[in-house]
N, C-alpha and C positions, 0 to 999 in steps of 0.2 A: 627727691626719691619717694615721698609721700608714703601713702598706706601701701602694705604688701599683703598678699595672701600666702599662706603655705599649707600643705596638706598635714594632717594628723590621723595616724591610724590608732584605733582604739580597740583593746581586746576585753570583750565582756567575760564574766565568769562562767557563762555557757559555752565560750569559745568562738564566738560569733564576732566578726571584725565589723567594726562601723567606721563610716567615713567621716571625718571632721575637717575643717577649715580654721585656722588661727589667722586673725585679721590682726596685723601688726601695725600700731600707729608709728608714726615718724617720731624719732627720738626714743628717750626713755619712757615707757608707760607709767602712768601715774595711779594705775590699779589692774585688776585682772576680772574679768565677767566671762560668765557661760551663760549661752542662752538656749533653753529648752522650748523646741518649736511648736506650733499649734498641732492638733491632732490630724493624722494621716498627711501632713505636709513634709518638709524636708528641710535641710540646711539650705537649700537653694531656693526656698520659698522667697518671692520677692521681698515681703517685709521683713524676713529675718535677715537677709542678706543687706538691705539698707538699714536695718537698725545696727547690725554689728559693725558696719562701715562708719555709720554715725557716731556710735561709741568709740571706734578707733579714732574719729576725728576729734573726740573730746579726749584724747591721750589713753583710752581704756582698752588694752589687749583683749581680744574677745575671740570666743570659741563658738562656733556654730557647728552642730554636728546632726547626722541622722540617726533616728532611733531604728531598730531592727525591721529590716523589711523594707525601708523607705529611702529614696535617693541611693547613695552607693552603698548602704548598709547591706550586708549579707542577711541570710535568714528570709523568712516568711512572715509578712505581717501579720497573717490568721493566726499565727503562734505566740502573739503578743499578749500580754495581761499586764495587769497592775505590777506584779512582780519583776517581770522583764523590763519595764519601763525604769522602774527603780533600779534595777541592776545596770542599764544601759546609762542612765544619768549618773550613777557613781562612778562607772568605769570611765566616762568622758571627763569628770571632774579629776580623776586619779591620772589619766594621761595628759592631761592639760597641764597639771601641776609638775608632773614629771619632766614634762617637755620644757616648760619654761625656767623649773628650779623654784618656782614661786607659788604660794597659795592662792586660790581663787578666793577674791573678795565679795564678789556678789553673784548670785544665781537669780538669773532673770527667766520668768516661765511665762510663754504668751498663750493663751486659752487653756487647753487642756494640759500644756506644759506648764502652766502656772499652777495648777492643782498639783502636778508631780512636784514641782519645786518645793511647794509647802510640804508635802509628804516626805521627802527626802531630807529637808534642810536640816531639822533637828538631830540628824544622825552625823552631820558632817560639822564638826566643831571648828573647823577652819574657817567656815563662811562668816563675813562680816555682817551681810545683810541679805535680805530677800526682796525682789521686785516682782509683782504679777501684772500682767497685763490682760485684761478682760477675762480673768480666771473665773470658772465656775465654783461656787461653794463646796459641792461635792463632786468627786470624779464621775460618778455615775450619770451625771447631767447629760455627758457625752452621747450617752444612748440614744437620746432624742433625736439625735441626727439621723437614725435609721428607720423612724416611725414605725410602720408597720412590718418593715422587713426583719426587724427584732425578732419575731415569731419564727420567721423561715431560718435565721441563723440558728435559733435553738434546735429546730426540728431538724434541719440537715446537718448542723455540727459547723457549717461555715456558709456564707453567701455573699456575694458582691452587692455593693450598696454605691450609691453615687453620693459623693461629697464634694461640693464646689465645683461640680463639672467634670470631677474624676470618678472613675470606677476603682473601687478597692475592696479587697475580700476581706471580711471580719470573720473571727472565729467565736464560737460559743465560750471558749475559756476567758476572752477578754470581757464578754458580758458578765460572766458570773464573777469575774474577779474584781469588777468595779461597782457591780450593783448595790453592795452593802458597805462599800467603803465610805468612812467620812473623814473629814479633816480635824475633827474635835481634839483629838490627842495631840496631833502633828502642831497645831495652833496653840494647844495648852503648853506643849514643850519646846515652842520655837526659840525663846530667850535670845532673840537679836531683833534689830530694827528690821520692820516690814513697810514697803512702799507698794499701795494698790493704786492702780491706774486703771481707768474704766470709763468708757463712753456711756453718758447718759441715755443715748439712742441705741446702743448695742441692740439689735434684734435677734442675737444668736445666743448670748449669754447675758439676760438683762442685767440692770445696774443692781437689782436688789441681791445678786450673788456678792457684789463687792460690800454692801451694807451688812450682810450676814458674815462675810470674814471678817470686816473690820469689827464688829460686835464681839465676836468670839476671840479675835487676838488681843494680846496684852501689850501694853506700851513697852517700848516706843514703837509707834504705828502711824503711818501718815496716808491719807487718801487725796488723790488728785482727779478731778473729772477733766476726761478728754473731750471737751464740749463737741467739736465738729468731726471727731474722728468715727469711723466705722469698726466692727470687731476685728477685720483683718488689716487695719492700718494701710489700706490701700493707696492713700495719697502720702508722697515722699516727704511733704513737710510735716506731716505727723511724726513719722518716725524720727526725723530730725529733732523735734519738739520733745518726743520721749526720751531720746538720748540726752538731751540737755537737761531735763528734769532729773533723769537718773543720775548724771554726774554731780548736779547742784545738791542733790537730796544726798549722795554718798560721800561727798568731798572729804569729810572726816573721818569715813571708814576705809578708805583706800590706801593700801599698802604700795608706793612706788616702788618700781624695781630699780635697785641701785647696786 
């Protein structure tokens, strides 16, 4: 029978429906994980799809979902903010746990999703561990992707920018909401194991960000360098490697479905 996918509808506190996919391993899951995808990506971004499947091959039932205005989610991405991201991620965890009848063990965030995972995790007591992949040390780092266009976004209220070959509309509220956000209080109150995964040659979010997060976080914390990987984990063997790392690191944290 193998790995199967099934859709999950997620309702946010704002009344916006998000699209989700539960990736179900064969047999009884050894644990449960949720992936927060990279900025302006979607649940169907290649690295997210491969990572969710690789985790399922490790026996971990995994949710991948779309933030507002992306993929199959309702709403406009230009209306996004730090707050809506937090609400969407919290709603995804709630819907996932209700659907399975079990609590999510691991919150995994890729790039900007990693910053959001750190920001939200301390508010979710059910989580056993947090994993970040190529995460920035501050949410506001993402605005560097907009370059000189940030001024136009502020002037006009919203503007289209190109990210990874895709055109996406960014609103002023998003810029304002992340500009002065830091992860200091989130890391101070995390109070659970943290695994940092980062490529030393990452040209989008430099390795120094991992160093800064690691320095601010309390133990238990771990760091693994993804020596040959790039920021978006474009090679399938790297997502498989990341999944094996996560499973090995989280082995004692996972709660089997029984």
